N, CA, C, O and CB atoms as a CASP TS submission, in Angstrom:
PFRMAT TS
TARGET T0000
AUTHOR 0000-0000-0000
METHOD Language model
MODEL 1
PARENT N/A
ATOM      1  N   MET     1      89.540 116.892  85.375  1.00  0.00           N
ATOM      2  CA  MET     1      88.853 118.124  85.431  1.00  0.00           C
ATOM      3  C   MET     1      88.682 118.578  84.035  1.00  0.00           C
ATOM      4  O   MET     1      87.689 119.239  83.728  1.00  0.00           O
ATOM      5  CB  MET     1      89.572 119.142  86.277  1.00  0.00           C
ATOM      6  N   LEU     2      89.658 118.241  83.106  1.00  0.00           N
ATOM      7  CA  LEU     2      89.542 118.635  81.650  1.00  0.00           C
ATOM      8  C   LEU     2      88.219 118.024  81.169  1.00  0.00           C
ATOM      9  O   LEU     2      87.421 118.653  80.473  1.00  0.00           O
ATOM     10  CB  LEU     2      90.821 118.099  80.739  1.00  0.00           C
ATOM     11  N   ARG     3      88.035 116.777  81.574  1.00  0.00           N
ATOM     12  CA  ARG     3      86.789 115.963  80.956  1.00  0.00           C
ATOM     13  C   ARG     3      85.488 116.550  81.514  1.00  0.00           C
ATOM     14  O   ARG     3      84.427 116.475  80.895  1.00  0.00           O
ATOM     15  CB  ARG     3      86.838 114.310  81.346  1.00  0.00           C
ATOM     16  N   ASN     4      85.617 117.142  82.721  1.00  0.00           N
ATOM     17  CA  ASN     4      84.325 117.613  83.305  1.00  0.00           C
ATOM     18  C   ASN     4      84.530 119.037  83.738  1.00  0.00           C
ATOM     19  O   ASN     4      84.566 119.330  84.933  1.00  0.00           O
ATOM     20  CB  ASN     4      83.847 116.714  84.530  1.00  0.00           C
ATOM     21  N   PRO     5      84.669 119.944  82.760  1.00  0.00           N
ATOM     22  CA  PRO     5      84.923 121.476  83.254  1.00  0.00           C
ATOM     23  C   PRO     5      83.610 121.904  83.816  1.00  0.00           C
ATOM     24  O   PRO     5      82.530 121.477  83.407  1.00  0.00           O
ATOM     25  CB  PRO     5      85.398 122.576  81.995  1.00  0.00           C
ATOM     26  N   ARG     6      83.769 122.806  84.816  1.00  0.00           N
ATOM     27  CA  ARG     6      82.686 123.445  85.471  1.00  0.00           C
ATOM     28  C   ARG     6      81.941 122.484  86.292  1.00  0.00           C
ATOM     29  O   ARG     6      80.782 122.761  86.602  1.00  0.00           O
ATOM     30  CB  ARG     6      81.801 124.093  84.516  1.00  0.00           C
ATOM     31  N   GLN     7      82.490 121.359  86.687  1.00  0.00           N
ATOM     32  CA  GLN     7      81.994 120.372  87.644  1.00  0.00           C
ATOM     33  C   GLN     7      82.839 120.227  88.639  1.00  0.00           C
ATOM     34  O   GLN     7      84.041 120.066  88.426  1.00  0.00           O
ATOM     35  CB  GLN     7      81.745 119.132  87.123  1.00  0.00           C
ATOM     36  N   VAL     8      82.239 120.270  90.041  1.00  0.00           N
ATOM     37  CA  VAL     8      83.242 120.107  91.125  1.00  0.00           C
ATOM     38  C   VAL     8      83.519 118.641  91.208  1.00  0.00           C
ATOM     39  O   VAL     8      82.646 117.777  91.125  1.00  0.00           O
ATOM     40  CB  VAL     8      82.745 120.680  92.527  1.00  0.00           C
ATOM     41  N   ILE     9      84.795 118.421  91.379  1.00  0.00           N
ATOM     42  CA  ILE     9      85.380 117.137  91.501  1.00  0.00           C
ATOM     43  C   ILE     9      85.838 116.983  93.026  1.00  0.00           C
ATOM     44  O   ILE     9      86.597 117.830  93.499  1.00  0.00           O
ATOM     45  CB  ILE     9      86.594 116.977  90.456  1.00  0.00           C
ATOM     46  N   SER    10      85.431 116.020  93.720  1.00  0.00           N
ATOM     47  CA  SER    10      85.747 115.920  95.178  1.00  0.00           C
ATOM     48  C   SER    10      87.246 115.419  95.192  1.00  0.00           C
ATOM     49  O   SER    10      87.780 114.751  94.307  1.00  0.00           O
ATOM     50  CB  SER    10      84.690 114.863  96.003  1.00  0.00           C
ATOM     51  N   SER    11      87.833 115.874  96.381  1.00  0.00           N
ATOM     52  CA  SER    11      89.061 115.362  96.680  1.00  0.00           C
ATOM     53  C   SER    11      89.455 113.872  96.719  1.00  0.00           C
ATOM     54  O   SER    11      90.563 113.436  96.408  1.00  0.00           O
ATOM     55  CB  SER    11      89.298 115.836  97.777  1.00  0.00           C
ATOM     56  N   ASP    12      88.324 113.099  97.173  1.00  0.00           N
ATOM     57  CA  ASP    12      88.346 111.634  97.310  1.00  0.00           C
ATOM     58  C   ASP    12      88.458 111.113  95.719  1.00  0.00           C
ATOM     59  O   ASP    12      89.230 110.205  95.411  1.00  0.00           O
ATOM     60  CB  ASP    12      86.899 111.053  98.160  1.00  0.00           C
ATOM     61  N   ARG    13      87.705 111.709  94.864  1.00  0.00           N
ATOM     62  CA  ARG    13      87.691 111.248  93.520  1.00  0.00           C
ATOM     63  C   ARG    13      89.018 111.549  92.806  1.00  0.00           C
ATOM     64  O   ARG    13      89.509 110.703  92.059  1.00  0.00           O
ATOM     65  CB  ARG    13      86.538 111.868  92.788  1.00  0.00           C
ATOM     66  N   ILE    14      89.594 112.702  93.012  1.00  0.00           N
ATOM     67  CA  ILE    14      90.896 113.043  92.667  1.00  0.00           C
ATOM     68  C   ILE    14      91.957 111.967  93.096  1.00  0.00           C
ATOM     69  O   ILE    14      92.758 111.500  92.286  1.00  0.00           O
ATOM     70  CB  ILE    14      91.194 114.357  93.266  1.00  0.00           C
ATOM     71  N   LEU    15      91.916 111.601  94.422  1.00  0.00           N
ATOM     72  CA  LEU    15      92.771 110.652  94.926  1.00  0.00           C
ATOM     73  C   LEU    15      92.519 109.248  94.300  1.00  0.00           C
ATOM     74  O   LEU    15      93.502 108.552  94.045  1.00  0.00           O
ATOM     75  CB  LEU    15      92.636 110.634  96.390  1.00  0.00           C
ATOM     76  N   GLU    16      91.336 108.814  94.050  1.00  0.00           N
ATOM     77  CA  GLU    16      90.945 107.599  93.406  1.00  0.00           C
ATOM     78  C   GLU    16      91.431 107.615  91.999  1.00  0.00           C
ATOM     79  O   GLU    16      92.036 106.626  91.586  1.00  0.00           O
ATOM     80  CB  GLU    16      89.457 107.403  93.461  1.00  0.00           C
ATOM     81  N   LYS    17      91.233 108.619  91.237  1.00  0.00           N
ATOM     82  CA  LYS    17      91.580 108.550  89.853  1.00  0.00           C
ATOM     83  C   LYS    17      93.153 108.712  89.581  1.00  0.00           C
ATOM     84  O   LYS    17      93.722 108.112  88.670  1.00  0.00           O
ATOM     85  CB  LYS    17      90.786 109.636  89.118  1.00  0.00           C
ATOM     86  N   VAL    18      93.770 109.556  90.438  1.00  0.00           N
ATOM     87  CA  VAL    18      95.261 109.821  90.149  1.00  0.00           C
ATOM     88  C   VAL    18      96.101 108.716  90.831  1.00  0.00           C
ATOM     89  O   VAL    18      97.005 108.163  90.204  1.00  0.00           O
ATOM     90  CB  VAL    18      95.735 111.302  90.707  1.00  0.00           C
ATOM     91  N   TRP    19      95.798 108.378  92.162  1.00  0.00           N
ATOM     92  CA  TRP    19      96.697 107.583  92.924  1.00  0.00           C
ATOM     93  C   TRP    19      96.123 106.099  93.057  1.00  0.00           C
ATOM     94  O   TRP    19      96.869 105.222  93.494  1.00  0.00           O
ATOM     95  CB  TRP    19      96.921 108.259  94.329  1.00  0.00           C
ATOM     96  N   GLY    20      94.851 105.811  92.700  1.00  0.00           N
ATOM     97  CA  GLY    20      94.127 104.516  92.750  1.00  0.00           C
ATOM     98  C   GLY    20      93.377 104.370  94.156  1.00  0.00           C
ATOM     99  O   GLY    20      93.440 105.279  94.983  1.00  0.00           O
ATOM    100  N   TYR    21      92.770 103.366  94.358  1.00  0.00           N
ATOM    101  CA  TYR    21      91.970 102.971  95.455  1.00  0.00           C
ATOM    102  C   TYR    21      92.688 102.657  96.719  1.00  0.00           C
ATOM    103  O   TYR    21      92.196 102.842  97.832  1.00  0.00           O
ATOM    104  CB  TYR    21      91.216 101.868  95.084  1.00  0.00           C
ATOM    105  N   ASP    22      93.937 102.149  96.487  1.00  0.00           N
ATOM    106  CA  ASP    22      94.793 101.738  97.553  1.00  0.00           C
ATOM    107  C   ASP    22      95.601 102.834  98.230  1.00  0.00           C
ATOM    108  O   ASP    22      96.219 102.599  99.269  1.00  0.00           O
ATOM    109  CB  ASP    22      95.686 100.749  97.052  1.00  0.00           C
ATOM    110  N   PHE    23      95.601 104.004  97.663  1.00  0.00           N
ATOM    111  CA  PHE    23      96.427 105.134  98.080  1.00  0.00           C
ATOM    112  C   PHE    23      95.763 105.752  99.425  1.00  0.00           C
ATOM    113  O   PHE    23      94.648 106.272  99.453  1.00  0.00           O
ATOM    114  CB  PHE    23      96.520 106.251  96.855  1.00  0.00           C
ATOM    115  N   MET    24      96.554 105.621 100.433  1.00  0.00           N
ATOM    116  CA  MET    24      96.045 106.173 101.783  1.00  0.00           C
ATOM    117  C   MET    24      96.994 107.457 102.017  1.00  0.00           C
ATOM    118  O   MET    24      98.223 107.412 101.980  1.00  0.00           O
ATOM    119  CB  MET    24      96.177 104.976 103.110  1.00  0.00           C
ATOM    120  N   SER    25      96.309 108.475 102.235  1.00  0.00           N
ATOM    121  CA  SER    25      97.049 109.717 102.552  1.00  0.00           C
ATOM    122  C   SER    25      96.117 110.505 103.550  1.00  0.00           C
ATOM    123  O   SER    25      94.887 110.556 103.507  1.00  0.00           O
ATOM    124  CB  SER    25      97.399 110.598 101.178  1.00  0.00           C
ATOM    125  N   GLU    26      96.979 111.124 104.478  1.00  0.00           N
ATOM    126  CA  GLU    26      96.334 111.936 105.426  1.00  0.00           C
ATOM    127  C   GLU    26      97.002 113.259 105.247  1.00  0.00           C
ATOM    128  O   GLU    26      96.852 114.123 106.111  1.00  0.00           O
ATOM    129  CB  GLU    26      96.423 111.379 106.874  1.00  0.00           C
ATOM    130  N   SER    27      97.760 113.486 104.139  1.00  0.00           N
ATOM    131  CA  SER    27      98.548 114.593 103.944  1.00  0.00           C
ATOM    132  C   SER    27      97.883 115.679 103.095  1.00  0.00           C
ATOM    133  O   SER    27      96.681 115.596 102.844  1.00  0.00           O
ATOM    134  CB  SER    27      99.779 114.170 103.365  1.00  0.00           C
ATOM    135  N   ASN    28      98.543 116.579 102.697  1.00  0.00           N
ATOM    136  CA  ASN    28      97.851 117.850 101.832  1.00  0.00           C
ATOM    137  C   ASN    28      98.377 117.606 100.456  1.00  0.00           C
ATOM    138  O   ASN    28      98.645 118.565  99.733  1.00  0.00           O
ATOM    139  CB  ASN    28      98.316 119.524 102.375  1.00  0.00           C
ATOM    140  N   ILE    29      98.545 116.326 100.040  1.00  0.00           N
ATOM    141  CA  ILE    29      99.188 116.138  98.681  1.00  0.00           C
ATOM    142  C   ILE    29      98.295 116.750  97.684  1.00  0.00           C
ATOM    143  O   ILE    29      98.887 117.407  96.829  1.00  0.00           O
ATOM    144  CB  ILE    29      99.444 114.621  98.317  1.00  0.00           C
ATOM    145  N   ILE    30      96.931 116.690  97.579  1.00  0.00           N
ATOM    146  CA  ILE    30      96.119 117.196  96.697  1.00  0.00           C
ATOM    147  C   ILE    30      96.331 118.803  96.588  1.00  0.00           C
ATOM    148  O   ILE    30      96.353 119.368  95.495  1.00  0.00           O
ATOM    149  CB  ILE    30      94.749 116.774  97.078  1.00  0.00           C
ATOM    150  N   GLU    31      96.477 119.445  97.749  1.00  0.00           N
ATOM    151  CA  GLU    31      96.593 120.898  97.751  1.00  0.00           C
ATOM    152  C   GLU    31      97.918 121.232  97.141  1.00  0.00           C
ATOM    153  O   GLU    31      98.042 122.247  96.456  1.00  0.00           O
ATOM    154  CB  GLU    31      96.460 121.500  99.181  1.00  0.00           C
ATOM    155  N   VAL    32      98.901 120.421  97.364  1.00  0.00           N
ATOM    156  CA  VAL    32     100.210 120.677  96.754  1.00  0.00           C
ATOM    157  C   VAL    32     100.321 120.731  95.310  1.00  0.00           C
ATOM    158  O   VAL    32     100.903 121.616  94.684  1.00  0.00           O
ATOM    159  CB  VAL    32     101.090 119.731  97.164  1.00  0.00           C
ATOM    160  N   TYR    33      99.681 119.654  94.789  1.00  0.00           N
ATOM    161  CA  TYR    33      99.508 119.425  93.242  1.00  0.00           C
ATOM    162  C   TYR    33      98.627 120.500  92.710  1.00  0.00           C
ATOM    163  O   TYR    33      98.975 121.044  91.662  1.00  0.00           O
ATOM    164  CB  TYR    33      98.846 117.975  92.876  1.00  0.00           C
ATOM    165  N   ILE    34      97.552 120.865  93.290  1.00  0.00           N
ATOM    166  CA  ILE    34      96.725 121.825  92.775  1.00  0.00           C
ATOM    167  C   ILE    34      97.291 123.231  92.738  1.00  0.00           C
ATOM    168  O   ILE    34      96.969 124.078  91.905  1.00  0.00           O
ATOM    169  CB  ILE    34      95.549 121.796  93.495  1.00  0.00           C
ATOM    170  N   ARG    35      98.212 123.410  93.777  1.00  0.00           N
ATOM    171  CA  ARG    35      98.998 124.724  93.775  1.00  0.00           C
ATOM    172  C   ARG    35      99.917 124.732  92.753  1.00  0.00           C
ATOM    173  O   ARG    35     100.157 125.820  92.229  1.00  0.00           O
ATOM    174  CB  ARG    35      99.730 125.000  95.026  1.00  0.00           C
ATOM    175  N   ALA    36     100.588 123.563  92.285  1.00  0.00           N
ATOM    176  CA  ALA    36     101.647 123.437  91.285  1.00  0.00           C
ATOM    177  C   ALA    36     100.948 123.842  89.870  1.00  0.00           C
ATOM    178  O   ALA    36     101.435 124.605  89.036  1.00  0.00           O
ATOM    179  CB  ALA    36     102.287 121.865  91.283  1.00  0.00           C
ATOM    180  N   LEU    37      99.650 123.137  89.778  1.00  0.00           N
ATOM    181  CA  LEU    37      98.967 123.226  88.566  1.00  0.00           C
ATOM    182  C   LEU    37      98.522 124.703  88.214  1.00  0.00           C
ATOM    183  O   LEU    37      98.524 125.158  87.070  1.00  0.00           O
ATOM    184  CB  LEU    37      97.793 122.304  88.632  1.00  0.00           C
ATOM    185  N   ARG    38      98.111 125.443  89.442  1.00  0.00           N
ATOM    186  CA  ARG    38      97.641 126.791  89.256  1.00  0.00           C
ATOM    187  C   ARG    38      98.731 127.569  88.877  1.00  0.00           C
ATOM    188  O   ARG    38      98.581 128.457  88.038  1.00  0.00           O
ATOM    189  CB  ARG    38      96.998 127.358  90.425  1.00  0.00           C
ATOM    190  N   ILE    39     100.007 127.303  89.485  1.00  0.00           N
ATOM    191  CA  ILE    39     101.131 128.059  89.013  1.00  0.00           C
ATOM    192  C   ILE    39     101.488 128.042  87.477  1.00  0.00           C
ATOM    193  O   ILE    39     101.830 129.038  86.840  1.00  0.00           O
ATOM    194  CB  ILE    39     102.258 127.588  89.744  1.00  0.00           C
ATOM    195  N   LYS    40     101.362 126.808  86.992  1.00  0.00           N
ATOM    196  CA  LYS    40     101.702 126.516  85.607  1.00  0.00           C
ATOM    197  C   LYS    40     100.532 127.160  84.694  1.00  0.00           C
ATOM    198  O   LYS    40     100.826 127.892  83.749  1.00  0.00           O
ATOM    199  CB  LYS    40     101.853 124.878  85.385  1.00  0.00           C
ATOM    200  N   LEU    41      99.400 126.900  84.971  1.00  0.00           N
ATOM    201  CA  LEU    41      98.250 127.225  84.222  1.00  0.00           C
ATOM    202  C   LEU    41      98.082 128.912  84.112  1.00  0.00           C
ATOM    203  O   LEU    41      97.796 129.494  83.066  1.00  0.00           O
ATOM    204  CB  LEU    41      96.971 126.498  84.954  1.00  0.00           C
ATOM    205  N   GLU    42      98.301 129.514  85.313  1.00  0.00           N
ATOM    206  CA  GLU    42      98.270 130.930  85.483  1.00  0.00           C
ATOM    207  C   GLU    42      99.453 131.773  85.099  1.00  0.00           C
ATOM    208  O   GLU    42      99.405 133.002  85.063  1.00  0.00           O
ATOM    209  CB  GLU    42      98.013 131.169  86.778  1.00  0.00           C
ATOM    210  N   ALA    43     100.533 131.048  84.811  1.00  0.00           N
ATOM    211  CA  ALA    43     101.689 131.782  84.427  1.00  0.00           C
ATOM    212  C   ALA    43     101.551 132.801  83.298  1.00  0.00           C
ATOM    213  O   ALA    43     102.129 133.888  83.306  1.00  0.00           O
ATOM    214  CB  ALA    43     102.676 130.856  84.074  1.00  0.00           C
ATOM    215  N   ARG    44     100.760 132.379  82.344  1.00  0.00           N
ATOM    216  CA  ARG    44     100.567 133.237  81.061  1.00  0.00           C
ATOM    217  C   ARG    44      99.274 133.891  81.113  1.00  0.00           C
ATOM    218  O   ARG    44      99.043 134.822  80.341  1.00  0.00           O
ATOM    219  CB  ARG    44     100.642 132.399  79.732  1.00  0.00           C
ATOM    220  N   ASN    45      98.353 133.466  82.005  1.00  0.00           N
ATOM    221  CA  ASN    45      96.970 134.032  82.059  1.00  0.00           C
ATOM    222  C   ASN    45      96.681 134.501  83.511  1.00  0.00           C
ATOM    223  O   ASN    45      96.848 133.742  84.466  1.00  0.00           O
ATOM    224  CB  ASN    45      95.875 132.938  81.586  1.00  0.00           C
ATOM    225  N   SER    46      96.290 135.638  83.630  1.00  0.00           N
ATOM    226  CA  SER    46      96.014 136.297  84.948  1.00  0.00           C
ATOM    227  C   SER    46      94.725 135.663  85.446  1.00  0.00           C
ATOM    228  O   SER    46      94.451 135.861  86.630  1.00  0.00           O
ATOM    229  CB  SER    46      95.876 137.925  84.831  1.00  0.00           C
ATOM    230  N   LYS    47      93.966 134.992  84.777  1.00  0.00           N
ATOM    231  CA  LYS    47      92.564 134.585  85.242  1.00  0.00           C
ATOM    232  C   LYS    47      92.853 133.279  85.972  1.00  0.00           C
ATOM    233  O   LYS    47      93.692 132.481  85.554  1.00  0.00           O
ATOM    234  CB  LYS    47      91.430 134.384  83.977  1.00  0.00           C
ATOM    235  N   ARG    48      92.104 133.078  87.120  1.00  0.00           N
ATOM    236  CA  ARG    48      92.119 131.884  87.996  1.00  0.00           C
ATOM    237  C   ARG    48      91.363 130.780  87.133  1.00  0.00           C
ATOM    238  O   ARG    48      90.264 131.049  86.647  1.00  0.00           O
ATOM    239  CB  ARG    48      91.371 132.182  89.494  1.00  0.00           C
ATOM    240  N   LEU    49      91.855 129.749  86.977  1.00  0.00           N
ATOM    241  CA  LEU    49      91.167 128.502  86.234  1.00  0.00           C
ATOM    242  C   LEU    49      90.834 127.486  87.210  1.00  0.00           C
ATOM    243  O   LEU    49      89.723 126.964  87.124  1.00  0.00           O
ATOM    244  CB  LEU    49      92.105 127.808  85.119  1.00  0.00           C
ATOM    245  N   LEU    50      91.691 127.100  88.195  1.00  0.00           N
ATOM    246  CA  LEU    50      91.291 125.974  89.204  1.00  0.00           C
ATOM    247  C   LEU    50      90.762 126.691  90.403  1.00  0.00           C
ATOM    248  O   LEU    50      91.469 127.508  90.994  1.00  0.00           O
ATOM    249  CB  LEU    50      92.557 124.977  89.643  1.00  0.00           C
ATOM    250  N   HIS    51      89.582 126.423  90.772  1.00  0.00           N
ATOM    251  CA  HIS    51      88.916 126.959  91.883  1.00  0.00           C
ATOM    252  C   HIS    51      88.710 126.024  93.014  1.00  0.00           C
ATOM    253  O   HIS    51      88.478 124.852  92.714  1.00  0.00           O
ATOM    254  CB  HIS    51      87.689 127.463  91.476  1.00  0.00           C
ATOM    255  N   THR    52      88.759 126.358  94.288  1.00  0.00           N
ATOM    256  CA  THR    52      88.424 125.397  95.422  1.00  0.00           C
ATOM    257  C   THR    52      87.003 125.654  95.769  1.00  0.00           C
ATOM    258  O   THR    52      86.455 126.748  95.901  1.00  0.00           O
ATOM    259  CB  THR    52      89.365 125.584  96.725  1.00  0.00           C
ATOM    260  N   ALA    53      86.455 124.367  95.903  1.00  0.00           N
ATOM    261  CA  ALA    53      84.976 124.414  96.368  1.00  0.00           C
ATOM    262  C   ALA    53      85.165 123.826  97.929  1.00  0.00           C
ATOM    263  O   ALA    53      85.300 122.628  98.176  1.00  0.00           O
ATOM    264  CB  ALA    53      83.831 123.362  95.288  1.00  0.00           C
ATOM    265  N   GLN    54      85.152 124.819  98.865  1.00  0.00           N
ATOM    266  CA  GLN    54      85.419 124.641 100.208  1.00  0.00           C
ATOM    267  C   GLN    54      84.654 123.464 100.685  1.00  0.00           C
ATOM    268  O   GLN    54      83.444 123.379 100.475  1.00  0.00           O
ATOM    269  CB  GLN    54      85.114 125.849 100.976  1.00  0.00           C
ATOM    270  N   GLY    55      85.382 122.471 101.378  1.00  0.00           N
ATOM    271  CA  GLY    55      84.882 121.281 101.817  1.00  0.00           C
ATOM    272  C   GLY    55      84.436 120.235 100.900  1.00  0.00           C
ATOM    273  O   GLY    55      84.067 119.138 101.321  1.00  0.00           O
ATOM    274  N   VAL    56      84.457 120.543  99.637  1.00  0.00           N
ATOM    275  CA  VAL    56      84.139 119.543  98.590  1.00  0.00           C
ATOM    276  C   VAL    56      85.266 118.944  97.684  1.00  0.00           C
ATOM    277  O   VAL    56      85.611 117.766  97.592  1.00  0.00           O
ATOM    278  CB  VAL    56      83.186 120.155  97.717  1.00  0.00           C
ATOM    279  N   GLY    57      85.772 120.087  97.015  1.00  0.00           N
ATOM    280  CA  GLY    57      86.969 119.609  96.156  1.00  0.00           C
ATOM    281  C   GLY    57      87.322 120.753  95.160  1.00  0.00           C
ATOM    282  O   GLY    57      87.382 121.902  95.597  1.00  0.00           O
ATOM    283  N   TYR    58      87.542 120.517  93.944  1.00  0.00           N
ATOM    284  CA  TYR    58      87.954 121.418  92.945  1.00  0.00           C
ATOM    285  C   TYR    58      87.246 121.511  91.671  1.00  0.00           C
ATOM    286  O   TYR    58      86.691 120.515  91.207  1.00  0.00           O
ATOM    287  CB  TYR    58      89.186 121.161  92.673  1.00  0.00           C
ATOM    288  N   VAL    59      87.227 122.692  91.045  1.00  0.00           N
ATOM    289  CA  VAL    59      86.545 122.963  89.701  1.00  0.00           C
ATOM    290  C   VAL    59      87.344 123.617  88.766  1.00  0.00           C
ATOM    291  O   VAL    59      88.059 124.543  89.148  1.00  0.00           O
ATOM    292  CB  VAL    59      85.361 123.759  89.829  1.00  0.00           C
ATOM    293  N   LEU    60      87.329 123.271  87.594  1.00  0.00           N
ATOM    294  CA  LEU    60      88.172 123.934  86.515  1.00  0.00           C
ATOM    295  C   LEU    60      87.058 124.765  85.727  1.00  0.00           C
ATOM    296  O   LEU    60      86.136 124.216  85.123  1.00  0.00           O
ATOM    297  CB  LEU    60      89.037 122.774  85.490  1.00  0.00           C
ATOM    298  N   ARG    61      87.251 126.213  85.802  1.00  0.00           N
ATOM    299  CA  ARG    61      86.399 127.036  85.110  1.00  0.00           C
ATOM    300  C   ARG    61      87.110 128.426  85.020  1.00  0.00           C
ATOM    301  O   ARG    61      88.012 128.603  85.839  1.00  0.00           O
ATOM    302  CB  ARG    61      85.014 127.083  85.795  1.00  0.00           C
ATOM    303  N   GLU    62      86.852 129.366  84.204  1.00  0.00           N
ATOM    304  CA  GLU    62      87.298 130.669  84.147  1.00  0.00           C
ATOM    305  C   GLU    62      86.781 131.470  85.221  1.00  0.00           C
ATOM    306  O   GLU    62      85.642 131.273  85.645  1.00  0.00           O
ATOM    307  CB  GLU    62      86.989 131.237  82.933  1.00  0.00           C
ATOM    308  N   GLN    63      87.548 132.380  85.703  1.00  0.00           N
ATOM    309  CA  GLN    63      87.044 133.240  86.701  1.00  0.00           C
ATOM    310  C   GLN    63      86.100 134.241  86.081  1.00  0.00           C
ATOM    311  O   GLN    63      86.422 134.762  85.013  1.00  0.00           O
ATOM    312  CB  GLN    63      88.161 133.919  87.425  1.00  0.00           C
ATOM    313  N   LYS    64      84.952 134.553  86.672  1.00  0.00           N
ATOM    314  CA  LYS    64      84.044 135.577  86.121  1.00  0.00           C
ATOM    315  C   LYS    64      84.633 137.013  86.232  1.00  0.00           C
ATOM    316  O   LYS    64      85.250 137.418  87.218  1.00  0.00           O
ATOM    317  CB  LYS    64      82.682 135.512  86.858  1.00  0.00           C
ATOM    318  N   SER    65      84.381 137.718  85.138  1.00  0.00           N
ATOM    319  CA  SER    65      84.999 139.052  85.158  1.00  0.00           C
ATOM    320  C   SER    65      84.088 140.018  85.783  1.00  0.00           C
ATOM    321  O   SER    65      84.421 141.197  85.896  1.00  0.00           O
ATOM    322  CB  SER    65      85.369 139.523  83.775  1.00  0.00           C
TER
END
């Protein structure tokens, strides 16, 4: 996401890049890690940085004021 800010990254792509092609998961592992990242990123900043693109994936961008 840092390499492609403001570009929606699919959940499948995240699984592929982080856990590899052979990782099979029917769990909510991506949601768990995204939540942990949000907590860390937003601890000092009140702006939302990681956004959910419903049914597609996630995007890194600042919240519009």
